[in-house]
VOMISE-437650 format. One record per residue (C-alpha): x, y, z. Coordinates in steps of 0.25 Angstrom, whole numbers, padded with zeros to 4 digits, always signed. Layout:
<sites>
XYZ ...
</sites>
This chain:
<sites>
+0449+0285+0365 +0460+0286+0376 +0463+0270+0380 +0472+0260+0380 +0476+0260+0365 +0481+0274+0365 +0488+0271+0379 +0495+0259+0372 +0498+0269+0360 +0505+0281+0369 +0514+0270+0375 +0518+0267+0361 +0523+0279+0361 +0533+0277+0373 +0527+0290+0381 +0534+0290+0394 +0525+0294+0408 +0532+0306+0408 +0531+0309+0393 +0516+0303+0394 +0511+0313+0404 +0521+0325+0406 +0528+0327+0393 +0512+0327+0387 +0509+0338+0398 +0522+0345+0393 +0519+0347+0380 +0503+0351+0385 +0511+0361+0394 +0506+0374+0386 +0493+0368+0382 +0488+0364+0396 +0495+0369+0405 +0492+0367+0420 +0484+0378+0427 +0480+0375+0443 +0468+0377+0448 +0464+0392+0451 +0478+0396+0443 +0479+0406+0430 +0481+0396+0417 +0491+0399+0409 +0483+0409+0400 +0479+0417+0414 +0464+0410+0416 +0465+0407+0431 +0458+0393+0432 +0448+0388+0443 +0447+0374+0446 +0443+0364+0455 +0437+0349+0457 +0423+0347+0455 +0411+0335+0458 +0398+0334+0456 +0386+0324+0453 +0383+0314+0443 +0374+0305+0439 +0386+0294+0443 +0391+0301+0455 +0402+0313+0458 +0410+0319+0446 +0423+0326+0449 +0430+0334+0440 +0438+0348+0439 +0433+0360+0436 +0443+0371+0429 +0436+0386+0426 +0442+0399+0424 +0441+0406+0437 +0432+0416+0434 +0419+0418+0424 +0410+0407+0420 +0414+0398+0407 +0409+0387+0399 +0409+0373+0405 +0417+0360+0399 +0416+0346+0404 +0430+0340+0403 +0431+0326+0400 +0444+0319+0403 +0451+0309+0393 +0453+0294+0402 +0464+0298+0412 +0454+0308+0419 +0456+0321+0427 +0471+0325+0428 +0479+0336+0424 +0480+0335+0411 +0465+0337+0411 +0466+0349+0421 +0475+0356+0413 +0466+0355+0402 +0453+0360+0409 +0460+0370+0416 +0465+0375+0400 +0452+0374+0395 +0446+0384+0409 +0455+0394+0405 +0449+0395+0392 +0437+0398+0398 +0429+0387+0402 +0424+0378+0415 +0431+0365+0414 +0424+0353+0421 +0435+0341+0420 +0427+0329+0423 +0432+0315+0429 +0426+0305+0421 +0430+0293+0431 +0420+0300+0444 +0411+0287+0444 +0425+0280+0449 +0436+0289+0453 +0437+0305+0456 +0448+0315+0451 +0460+0312+0446 +0466+0298+0442 +0476+0298+0433 +0487+0310+0433 +0489+0310+0418 +0488+0303+0408 +0501+0295+0409 +0497+0291+0422 +0485+0286+0419 +0492+0277+0408 +0502+0272+0417 +0491+0269+0427 +0482+0260+0419 +0473+0271+0417 +0465+0265+0405 +0462+0254+0415 +0458+0260+0428 +0450+0269+0418 +0441+0259+0411 +0431+0256+0423 +0429+0271+0424 +0428+0276+0410 +0419+0263+0408 +0408+0272+0414 +0408+0284+0405 +0397+0282+0395 +0390+0291+0388 +0380+0290+0399 +0389+0294+0411 +0396+0305+0404 +0382+0310+0400 +0378+0310+0414 +0391+0317+0418 +0391+0329+0410 +0379+0331+0412 +0382+0330+0427 +0396+0340+0423 +0387+0350+0417 +0377+0350+0428 +0389+0354+0437 +0395+0365+0428 +0382+0371+0428 +0384+0373+0442 +0397+0381+0442 +0400+0394+0442 +0411+0395+0432 +0402+0390+0421 +0396+0398+0411 +0381+0392+0411 +0377+0400+0397 +0388+0390+0390 +0387+0376+0385 +0398+0365+0391 +0408+0359+0385 +0414+0345+0387 +0429+0341+0382 +0434+0326+0383 +0446+0318+0378 +0449+0304+0375 +0438+0296+0386 +0433+0312+0388 +0429+0313+0372 +0415+0305+0371 +0412+0313+0385 +0410+0325+0378 +0401+0320+0368 +0393+0313+0379 +0393+0324+0387 +0388+0333+0376 +0376+0322+0374 +0372+0322+0388 +0372+0338+0393 +0367+0349+0384 +0374+0358+0391 +0386+0354+0383 +0392+0362+0369 +0403+0357+0365 +0410+0342+0366 +0424+0340+0363 +0431+0325+0362 +0447+0325+0363 +0452+0312+0357 +0439+0305+0364 +0438+0291+0361 +0425+0284+0358 +0417+0295+0350 +0412+0286+0340 +0407+0271+0345 +0397+0263+0345 +0382+0266+0352 +0374+0277+0355 +0382+0284+0364 +0394+0285+0355 +0400+0300+0356 +0397+0302+0342 +0380+0298+0343 +0381+0309+0354 +0384+0321+0347 +0374+0334+0349 +0370+0345+0339 +0371+0355+0350 +0386+0353+0354 +0400+0355+0348 +0409+0343+0348 +0423+0343+0347 +0430+0329+0343 +0445+0330+0344 +0450+0316+0337 +0464+0309+0339 +0471+0306+0326 +0473+0292+0331 +0459+0291+0335 +0454+0294+0323 +0465+0285+0317 +0458+0273+0325 +0443+0278+0321 +0444+0287+0310 +0428+0286+0308 +0425+0292+0322 +0428+0306+0317 +0418+0305+0304 +0407+0298+0315 +0408+0308+0325 +0407+0321+0313 +0396+0313+0305 +0389+0312+0320 +0390+0328+0323 +0385+0330+0309 +0374+0321+0311 +0368+0329+0324 +0373+0344+0320 +0386+0343+0330 +0394+0355+0329 +0409+0344+0329 +0423+0346+0325 +0427+0333+0324 +0443+0332+0321 +0455+0321+0322 +0466+0329+0327 +0482+0326+0325 +0484+0320+0341 +0482+0307+0346 +0472+0302+0355 +0474+0312+0369 +0480+0323+0360 +0472+0332+0369 +0478+0329+0383 +0492+0335+0389 +0494+0322+0396 +0490+0312+0386 +0503+0307+0378 +0496+0310+0365 +0493+0325+0368 +0497+0332+0357 +0498+0349+0359 +0494+0353+0345 +0482+0345+0344 +0479+0348+0357 +0479+0362+0355 +0470+0361+0344 +0460+0353+0353 +0461+0362+0363 +0457+0375+0352 +0445+0368+0346 +0439+0364+0360 +0441+0380+0363 +0435+0382+0351 +0423+0371+0354 +0419+0376+0367 +0421+0392+0361 +0408+0388+0350 +0400+0378+0359 +0399+0383+0374 
</sites>
């Protein structure tokens, strides 16, 4: 999982703040170019976007909703990493919307704060982000995330841009990785759960994500090579758990370190990120 250990590792790489944020985003520009709400993306699709909020069992969830300006599209619940909603996540959500999906970018910290808290991962690191979010993150267990996913699915069912005949996808990064599995376990409209460098997918207790796989959900579990080096048994337990329930699961270690999919991460690796993106679209095409 993205934690203080990863931050210290990145610091040892002597990444300056400029390199940490702007440099990583520059390397990702062609793959994940910014698109303003209501303007065409580089492929020519006009993306509509808005800030949204809806009721949950714990209060009022806020987020951002992106979708093609016309038509109805399969919905996706998008869980960000530990640094929450920010431009790099908006870019990823818009890119997915341009591929034909209605994407709800969630604020997992809504119980404590609303909207963007950190402009980019460099800001998160520079402003003691791990310490700031720790009390917020501690509230995000399987029950809380499952309830939030059910509320999100109910809200998506009211949106004209959503194809109600299609199942819902969910994807998450780092901290958000296990959220995808907990979401699918709680909400039966979810047909695909995609975790990218997710942390804590195999842990003690009945709510360990690997013990909550469902036989009717397609899973894409993309593991960072450094996370695999630290816990090589995890991928084996995940594969065995998927086989035990008969779930369709693609579980693979990628040639990228923790955070490789996210454009403002110091570990961003464009080649590995594009491979993961291609796998994501293939999973959604098959499952939703």
